[in-house]
C-alpha positions as a Markdown table, in Angstrom:
| # | Residue | x | y | z |
|---|---|---|---|---|
| 1 | Met | 177.9 | 78.1 | 93.1 |
| 2 | Asn | 179.7 | 80.6 | 94.1 |
| 3 | Ala | 183.0 | 81.6 | 93.5 |
| 4 | Ser | 185.6 | 81.4 | 96.1 |
| 5 | Pro | 188.1 | 83.6 | 97.0 |
| 6 | Ala | 191.9 | 83.1 | 97.0 |
| 7 | Asp | 193.6 | 81.5 | 100.2 |
| 8 | Gln | 195.1 | 85.3 | 102.2 |
| 9 | Thr | 198.1 | 83.3 | 103.0 |
| 10 | Thr | 199.0 | 81.8 | 99.6 |
| 11 | Ala | 202.7 | 83.5 | 98.4 |
| 12 | Ile | 202.6 | 85.7 | 95.5 |
| 13 | Pro | 203.5 | 83.4 | 92.4 |
| 14 | Ser | 206.1 | 84.5 | 90.0 |
| 15 | Trp | 207.8 | 83.5 | 87.0 |
| 16 | Thr | 211.6 | 84.8 | 85.4 |
| 17 | Val | 211.8 | 85.8 | 81.8 |
| 18 | Gly | 214.7 | 87.2 | 81.3 |
| 19 | Ala | 215.5 | 90.4 | 84.0 |
| 20 | Val | 211.6 | 90.7 | 84.4 |
| 21 | Thr | 209.3 | 89.1 | 87.3 |
| 22 | Val | 205.9 | 88.5 | 86.0 |
| 23 | His | 203.9 | 88.0 | 89.5 |
| 24 | Arg | 200.0 | 86.3 | 89.1 |
| 25 | Ile | 197.7 | 88.4 | 91.1 |
| 26 | Asp | 195.3 | 86.5 | 92.6 |
| 27 | Glu | 191.5 | 86.6 | 92.5 |
| 28 | Val | 188.9 | 83.4 | 93.0 |
| 29 | Leu | 188.9 | 80.3 | 91.5 |
| 30 | Leu | 185.9 | 79.7 | 89.6 |
| 31 | Pro | 183.5 | 76.9 | 90.2 |
| 32 | Pro | 182.8 | 73.7 | 88.7 |
| 33 | Ala | 179.6 | 74.7 | 86.9 |
| 34 | Thr | 182.1 | 77.2 | 84.6 |
| 35 | Gly | 184.1 | 75.0 | 82.6 |
| 36 | Pro | 180.6 | 73.2 | 81.1 |
| 37 | Trp | 179.5 | 76.5 | 80.7 |
| 38 | Leu | 182.0 | 78.4 | 78.8 |
| 39 | Leu | 183.2 | 75.3 | 77.0 |
| 40 | Pro | 180.4 | 73.2 | 75.8 |
| 41 | Asp | 182.5 | 70.7 | 73.9 |
| 42 | Ala | 184.5 | 69.9 | 76.0 |
| 43 | Thr | 183.0 | 67.0 | 77.2 |
| 44 | Thr | 184.5 | 65.0 | 80.1 |
| 45 | Asp | 185.3 | 62.4 | 77.9 |
| 46 | Val | 187.0 | 64.9 | 75.8 |
| 47 | Val | 188.8 | 66.0 | 78.9 |
| 48 | Lys | 189.5 | 62.6 | 80.4 |
| 49 | His | 191.1 | 61.2 | 77.1 |
| 50 | Gln | 194.0 | 64.5 | 77.5 |
| 51 | Asp | 195.7 | 62.5 | 80.5 |
| 52 | Trp | 198.6 | 65.1 | 80.5 |
| 53 | Leu | 195.3 | 67.8 | 82.3 |
| 54 | His | 195.6 | 66.0 | 85.0 |
| 55 | Pro | 195.5 | 67.2 | 88.1 |
| 56 | Asp | 196.6 | 70.3 | 86.9 |
| 57 | Phe | 193.8 | 71.5 | 84.6 |
| 58 | Ala | 191.3 | 69.0 | 85.2 |
| 59 | Asp | 189.6 | 66.2 | 88.2 |
| 60 | His | 189.7 | 63.0 | 87.5 |
| 61 | Glu | 186.2 | 63.1 | 86.4 |
| 62 | Gly | 186.8 | 65.5 | 83.6 |
| 63 | Ile | 185.8 | 69.0 | 85.2 |
| 64 | Leu | 187.7 | 71.3 | 83.9 |
| 65 | Arg | 190.0 | 73.8 | 86.8 |
| 66 | Leu | 189.5 | 77.8 | 85.8 |
| 67 | Asp | 190.1 | 80.6 | 87.6 |
| 68 | Ser | 190.7 | 84.5 | 87.8 |
| 69 | His | 193.6 | 86.2 | 88.1 |
| 70 | Ser | 195.6 | 89.2 | 87.0 |
| 71 | Phe | 199.9 | 89.5 | 85.5 |
| 72 | Ala | 201.7 | 92.2 | 87.3 |
| 73 | Phe | 205.6 | 93.0 | 86.3 |
| 74 | Thr | 207.9 | 95.4 | 85.8 |
| 75 | Val | 209.2 | 96.6 | 82.5 |
| 76 | Gly | 211.2 | 99.4 | 80.8 |
| 77 | Gly | 211.1 | 101.2 | 84.6 |
| 78 | Leu | 207.0 | 101.2 | 83.8 |
| 79 | Arg | 204.2 | 99.0 | 86.7 |
| 80 | Val | 202.2 | 97.5 | 84.2 |
| 81 | Leu | 199.1 | 95.1 | 84.6 |
| 82 | Val | 197.6 | 92.9 | 82.2 |
| 83 | Asp | 193.4 | 92.8 | 82.8 |
| 84 | Thr | 192.2 | 93.6 | 85.8 |
| 85 | Gly | 189.5 | 90.7 | 86.3 |
| 86 | Ile | 186.3 | 90.6 | 87.8 |
| 87 | Gly | 185.8 | 93.1 | 90.7 |
| 88 | Asn | 184.8 | 94.4 | 94.3 |
| 89 | Gly | 180.8 | 94.9 | 95.3 |
| 90 | Lys | 180.2 | 94.4 | 91.0 |
| 91 | Glu | 176.6 | 93.5 | 90.3 |
| 92 | Arg | 176.6 | 90.9 | 87.9 |
| 93 | Ala | 174.2 | 88.4 | 85.9 |
| 94 | Asn | 176.8 | 85.6 | 86.3 |
| 95 | Pro | 176.5 | 84.7 | 90.1 |
| 96 | Ala | 179.8 | 83.3 | 90.0 |
| 97 | Trp | 180.9 | 86.9 | 89.4 |
| 98 | His | 178.3 | 88.9 | 91.8 |
| 99 | Asn | 179.4 | 91.4 | 94.1 |
| 100 | Leu | 182.7 | 89.2 | 95.2 |
| 101 | Arg | 184.8 | 90.5 | 98.1 |
| 102 | Thr | 188.3 | 89.9 | 98.1 |
| 103 | Asp | 191.7 | 90.4 | 98.8 |
| 104 | Phe | 192.9 | 91.4 | 95.2 |
| 105 | Leu | 194.3 | 95.0 | 95.6 |
| 106 | Asp | 196.1 | 93.3 | 99.1 |
| 107 | Arg | 198.0 | 90.8 | 96.8 |
| 108 | Leu | 198.4 | 93.4 | 93.9 |
| 109 | Thr | 200.0 | 95.8 | 96.8 |
| 110 | Thr | 202.3 | 92.6 | 99.3 |
| 111 | Ala | 203.3 | 91.8 | 95.4 |
| 112 | Gly | 205.0 | 95.2 | 95.1 |
| 113 | Phe | 202.1 | 97.4 | 92.8 |
| 114 | Arg | 200.3 | 99.6 | 95.2 |
| 115 | Pro | 197.5 | 100.8 | 92.8 |
| 116 | Asp | 198.7 | 104.4 | 93.3 |
| 117 | Arg | 202.0 | 103.1 | 91.8 |
| 118 | Val | 200.5 | 101.1 | 88.5 |
| 119 | Asp | 201.5 | 103.1 | 85.4 |
| 120 | Leu | 200.0 | 101.1 | 83.1 |
| 121 | Val | 196.5 | 98.9 | 82.6 |
| 122 | Ile | 196.1 | 96.6 | 79.9 |
| 123 | Leu | 193.4 | 95.6 | 78.7 |
| 124 | Thr | 193.0 | 92.3 | 76.6 |
| 125 | His | 189.5 | 92.9 | 75.7 |
| 126 | Leu | 186.6 | 95.0 | 77.1 |
| 127 | His | 184.2 | 91.9 | 79.1 |
| 128 | Ala | 183.8 | 91.6 | 82.6 |
| 129 | Asp | 185.4 | 89.7 | 84.2 |
| 130 | His | 188.6 | 91.4 | 82.7 |
| 131 | Val | 187.6 | 95.3 | 83.3 |
| 132 | Gly | 186.3 | 94.8 | 86.9 |
| 133 | Trp | 189.3 | 96.6 | 88.7 |
| 134 | Asn | 189.7 | 99.1 | 86.8 |
| 135 | Thr | 187.4 | 101.0 | 88.7 |
| 136 | Gln | 186.1 | 100.5 | 93.0 |
| 137 | Glu | 183.4 | 102.4 | 95.0 |
| 138 | Val | 184.6 | 105.2 | 97.0 |
| 139 | His | 181.4 | 107.0 | 99.2 |
| 140 | Gly | 179.0 | 106.3 | 96.6 |
| 141 | Glu | 180.7 | 106.3 | 92.5 |
| 142 | Trp | 183.1 | 104.0 | 90.6 |
| 143 | Val | 185.9 | 105.6 | 90.2 |
| 144 | Pro | 189.4 | 104.4 | 88.6 |
| 145 | Thr | 191.4 | 102.1 | 91.3 |
| 146 | Phe | 194.7 | 103.4 | 89.3 |
| 147 | Pro | 194.8 | 106.8 | 89.0 |
| 148 | Asn | 198.1 | 107.3 | 88.1 |
| 149 | Ala | 197.3 | 104.6 | 85.2 |
| 150 | Arg | 197.1 | 105.1 | 81.6 |
| 151 | Tyr | 194.2 | 102.0 | 80.5 |
| 152 | Val | 195.4 | 100.8 | 77.0 |
| 153 | Thr | 193.0 | 98.3 | 75.1 |
| 154 | Ser | 192.6 | 98.5 | 70.9 |
| 155 | Arg | 190.6 | 100.8 | 69.1 |
| 156 | Ala | 189.1 | 97.9 | 67.9 |
| 157 | Glu | 187.9 | 96.6 | 70.8 |
| 158 | Arg | 186.5 | 100.5 | 72.4 |
| 159 | Glu | 185.3 | 100.8 | 68.9 |
| 160 | Phe | 183.5 | 98.0 | 68.3 |
| 161 | Trp | 180.8 | 98.1 | 71.7 |
| 162 | Ala | 180.6 | 101.5 | 71.0 |
| 163 | Ala | 178.1 | 100.4 | 67.7 |
| 164 | Tyr | 177.1 | 97.2 | 69.7 |
| 165 | Asp | 173.4 | 96.7 | 70.5 |
| 166 | Met | 174.2 | 96.0 | 74.4 |
| 167 | Glu | 171.9 | 94.0 | 76.6 |
| 168 | Glu | 171.5 | 95.8 | 80.2 |
| 169 | Ala | 173.9 | 93.5 | 82.5 |
| 170 | Arg | 176.7 | 94.5 | 80.2 |
| 171 | Arg | 175.5 | 98.3 | 80.0 |
| 172 | His | 175.5 | 98.2 | 83.5 |
| 173 | Met | 178.6 | 97.0 | 83.4 |
| 174 | Phe | 180.6 | 99.5 | 81.4 |
| 175 | Arg | 178.6 | 102.1 | 83.5 |
| 176 | Asp | 181.2 | 101.0 | 86.6 |
| 177 | Ser | 183.8 | 99.8 | 84.7 |
| 178 | Val | 184.8 | 101.3 | 81.9 |
| 179 | Ile | 183.3 | 105.0 | 81.6 |
| 180 | Pro | 184.9 | 106.1 | 84.4 |
| 181 | Val | 187.9 | 105.1 | 83.3 |
| 182 | Glu | 186.9 | 107.1 | 80.3 |
| 183 | Glu | 185.4 | 109.9 | 81.6 |
| 184 | Ala | 189.1 | 110.1 | 83.5 |
| 185 | Gly | 190.1 | 110.2 | 80.9 |
| 186 | Leu | 192.7 | 108.0 | 81.7 |
| 187 | Leu | 191.4 | 105.1 | 78.8 |
| 188 | Asp | 194.4 | 105.1 | 75.5 |
| 189 | Leu | 193.1 | 103.2 | 72.5 |
| 190 | Val | 196.1 | 102.0 | 70.3 |
| 191 | Asp | 195.9 | 100.4 | 66.7 |
| 192 | Val | 197.3 | 97.0 | 66.6 |
| 193 | Pro | 197.8 | 95.9 | 62.8 |
| 194 | Ala | 198.7 | 92.0 | 61.8 |
| 195 | Glu | 202.1 | 92.6 | 63.1 |
| 196 | Gly | 201.5 | 93.4 | 66.6 |
| 197 | Val | 202.0 | 97.0 | 67.4 |
| 198 | Glu | 205.5 | 97.4 | 70.1 |
| 199 | Ile | 204.0 | 99.7 | 73.5 |
| 200 | Thr | 206.6 | 100.2 | 75.2 |
| 201 | Pro | 210.2 | 98.5 | 74.8 |
| 202 | Gly | 209.7 | 94.9 | 76.2 |
| 203 | Leu | 206.4 | 95.4 | 75.0 |
| 204 | Arg | 204.2 | 94.0 | 72.1 |
| 205 | Leu | 200.4 | 93.8 | 72.1 |
| 206 | Leu | 199.0 | 90.8 | 69.1 |
| 207 | Pro | 196.0 | 91.1 | 67.5 |
| 208 | Thr | 193.7 | 87.7 | 68.7 |
| 209 | Pro | 190.3 | 88.8 | 67.3 |
| 210 | Gly | 187.5 | 86.5 | 67.8 |
| 211 | His | 186.4 | 86.5 | 70.9 |
| 212 | Thr | 185.7 | 89.3 | 70.2 |
| 213 | Pro | 186.9 | 91.5 | 67.4 |
| 214 | Gly | 189.5 | 93.5 | 69.0 |
| 215 | His | 190.9 | 91.0 | 71.4 |
| 216 | Ile | 194.7 | 91.4 | 72.2 |
| 217 | Ala | 197.8 | 89.0 | 73.6 |
| 218 | Val | 200.7 | 90.4 | 75.3 |
| 219 | Glu | 204.0 | 89.7 | 74.8 |
| 220 | Leu | 206.7 | 90.0 | 77.0 |
| 221 | Thr | 210.6 | 90.2 | 76.5 |
| 222 | Ser | 213.6 | 90.8 | 78.0 |
| 223 | Gln | 217.2 | 89.3 | 77.6 |
| 224 | Gly | 216.7 | 87.4 | 74.6 |
| 225 | Glu | 213.6 | 85.3 | 76.7 |
| 226 | Thr | 209.9 | 86.1 | 75.7 |
| 227 | Ala | 206.4 | 84.9 | 77.8 |
| 228 | Leu | 202.9 | 85.5 | 76.3 |
| 229 | Ile | 199.5 | 86.3 | 78.1 |
| 230 | Thr | 197.0 | 84.6 | 76.7 |
| 231 | Gly | 193.7 | 86.8 | 77.5 |
| 232 | Asp | 190.8 | 84.5 | 76.0 |
| 233 | Cys | 192.2 | 83.6 | 72.9 |
| 234 | Ile | 192.7 | 80.4 | 75.0 |
| 235 | His | 190.3 | 79.8 | 78.1 |
| 236 | His | 192.1 | 76.8 | 78.7 |
| 237 | Pro | 194.8 | 74.2 | 77.7 |
| 238 | Val | 192.2 | 71.6 | 76.9 |
| 239 | Gln | 192.0 | 74.1 | 73.4 |
| 240 | Phe | 195.5 | 73.3 | 73.2 |
| 241 | Ala | 195.0 | 69.1 | 72.1 |
| 242 | His | 191.2 | 71.4 | 71.0 |
| 243 | Pro | 191.8 | 73.8 | 68.8 |
| 244 | Ala | 188.3 | 73.6 | 67.5 |
| 245 | Ile | 186.6 | 73.7 | 70.9 |
| 246 | Gly | 185.3 | 77.5 | 71.2 |
| 247 | Ala | 184.2 | 79.8 | 74.0 |
| 248 | Cys | 180.3 | 79.9 | 74.4 |
| 249 | Val | 180.5 | 84.0 | 74.3 |
| 250 | Asp | 182.9 | 84.1 | 71.3 |
| 251 | Ile | 181.6 | 87.0 | 68.7 |
| 252 | Asp | 183.0 | 85.0 | 66.3 |
| 253 | Pro | 183.9 | 81.6 | 66.6 |
| 254 | Ala | 185.9 | 80.2 | 63.1 |
| 255 | Gln | 187.4 | 83.9 | 63.9 |
| 256 | Ser | 188.4 | 83.4 | 67.2 |
| 257 | Glu | 189.7 | 79.2 | 66.0 |
| 258 | Ala | 191.7 | 80.6 | 63.5 |
| 259 | Ser | 193.5 | 83.2 | 65.7 |
| 260 | Arg | 194.1 | 80.0 | 68.1 |
| 261 | Arg | 195.2 | 77.7 | 65.6 |
| 262 | Lys | 197.3 | 80.4 | 64.4 |
| 263 | Leu | 198.8 | 81.4 | 68.5 |
| 264 | Leu | 199.8 | 77.7 | 69.1 |
| 265 | Gly | 201.5 | 77.0 | 65.9 |
| 266 | Ser | 203.4 | 80.1 | 66.4 |
| 267 | Leu | 204.3 | 78.8 | 70.2 |
| 268 | Ala | 204.7 | 75.6 | 69.5 |
| 269 | Asp | 207.8 | 74.3 | 70.4 |
| 270 | Thr | 209.9 | 77.8 | 71.4 |
| 271 | Asp | 210.8 | 78.8 | 74.5 |
| 272 | Thr | 208.1 | 81.5 | 74.7 |
| 273 | Leu | 206.5 | 81.1 | 78.4 |
| 274 | Val | 202.9 | 81.1 | 78.3 |
| 275 | Leu | 200.7 | 82.2 | 80.7 |
| 276 | Gly | 197.3 | 81.5 | 81.3 |
| 277 | Thr | 194.5 | 84.5 | 82.2 |
| 278 | His | 192.3 | 81.5 | 83.2 |
| 279 | Phe | 194.6 | 78.9 | 83.4 |
| 280 | Ala | 193.6 | 77.2 | 87.1 |
| 281 | Pro | 197.5 | 76.9 | 89.1 |
| 282 | Pro | 200.2 | 76.2 | 87.3 |
| 283 | Thr | 199.1 | 78.2 | 85.1 |
| 284 | Ala | 202.0 | 79.3 | 83.0 |
| 285 | Gly | 204.2 | 76.3 | 80.3 |
| 286 | Leu | 205.5 | 75.6 | 77.2 |
| 287 | Val | 203.5 | 74.3 | 74.7 |
| 288 | Val | 204.9 | 71.4 | 72.9 |
| 289 | Thr | 203.1 | 69.6 | 69.8 |
| 290 | His | 201.8 | 66.3 | 70.6 |
| 291 | Glu | 199.0 | 63.8 | 69.1 |
| 292 | His | 198.9 | 66.2 | 65.8 |
| 293 | Ala | 197.7 | 69.0 | 67.9 |
| 294 | Tyr | 199.4 | 71.0 | 71.0 |
| 295 | Arg | 199.9 | 70.3 | 75.2 |
| 296 | Leu | 201.1 | 72.2 | 77.7 |
| 297 | Ala | 204.0 | 71.7 | 79.6 |
| 298 | Pro | 204.0 | 73.1 | 82.6 |
| 299 | Val | 206.8 | 75.7 | 84.5 |
| 300 | Pro | 205.9 | 76.2 | 88.1 |
| 301 | Ala | 205.9 | 79.2 | 89.7 |
| 302 | Thr | 208.7 | 80.2 | 92.1 |
C-alpha cells in the first residue's frame, strides 16, 4: 500500500510560540501498515485501551495513524526547516517512500519558505524519511534543494554512520540525500552535550539518543514560551502511555526508551508545546500525567 500525497487544497497548519509561528509542511500520510511494522508492541489491544488516542491518532480498531511532515519557522531572522521528509523521486526499499511525487516544495513556498531563501536545515537524524528533501534531481544529478542554507546535524550522528557497515539501500540513500550536501560544503556537524546546545538565540538542540546514536530533538523558545520538536525520539502518542514501546528500527532500544522517558518526564504538566514529527493531525499538544504515565492533550493548529 502506498502513502498518499497530502491534500493540495489544505491550508498550511501553524502554531504560535511567543513571537514565532511554526508551520507544519505536510508531505504524505503513511499507510495503515506502518504502525504494526514500526511499533510492533503497539498492538490493537494496547491502542484501543487508550481512549484518548481516538479518533485523531488511531482509529477505533486500534490502527495507528502516522504521517511525514516537516516544521518551518523563522527565529532570530533565520528561516529554519526541521527535517526534510522523504523527498520526490527517490528509489527506496520501503514501498511507501519509493518514487514519491508530492507538492512539498509548493507547500513550503506557500508558507513563506522558498527553497533558495531557507537559511538553516536541522536534521534530527540521518534516516531516509528525514533527509529526502535535502536534495532534488536536476539534469540527472542530485543537488541541494536549499542551496543557501547550512544543514546541521549532530557530529555523533554523522560519525556513527561513517563507521557503520551499511546495507546497499542505506548507502544509496546517503549517496542521493546526504553526500551531495557534504560535497557542496553545506553540512555542519555540531557537538551536542548532555545539557544541549544553543545554535542561535531561541533555538537549542537536545540529545535524545537511542533511535540513532546522535539523534537530537529541537527546542524553540520565544517570549517565555517553548516548543519541542520530537524527531523520532517519539514516533507516536501511544508511546506517551507506554514509553517502553520502541521502534523496530531503533539502534539502541534501551537507550531510546531512556531518552523517551527522560524527555516526557521533563515535559509533563508544563506549558511546552510538543510537535511530533510523525504525529497525525492535530500533531501538537501538551504532555500531561495520566494513569502512571502520560497522554497528549492536543492543541489544534490554526
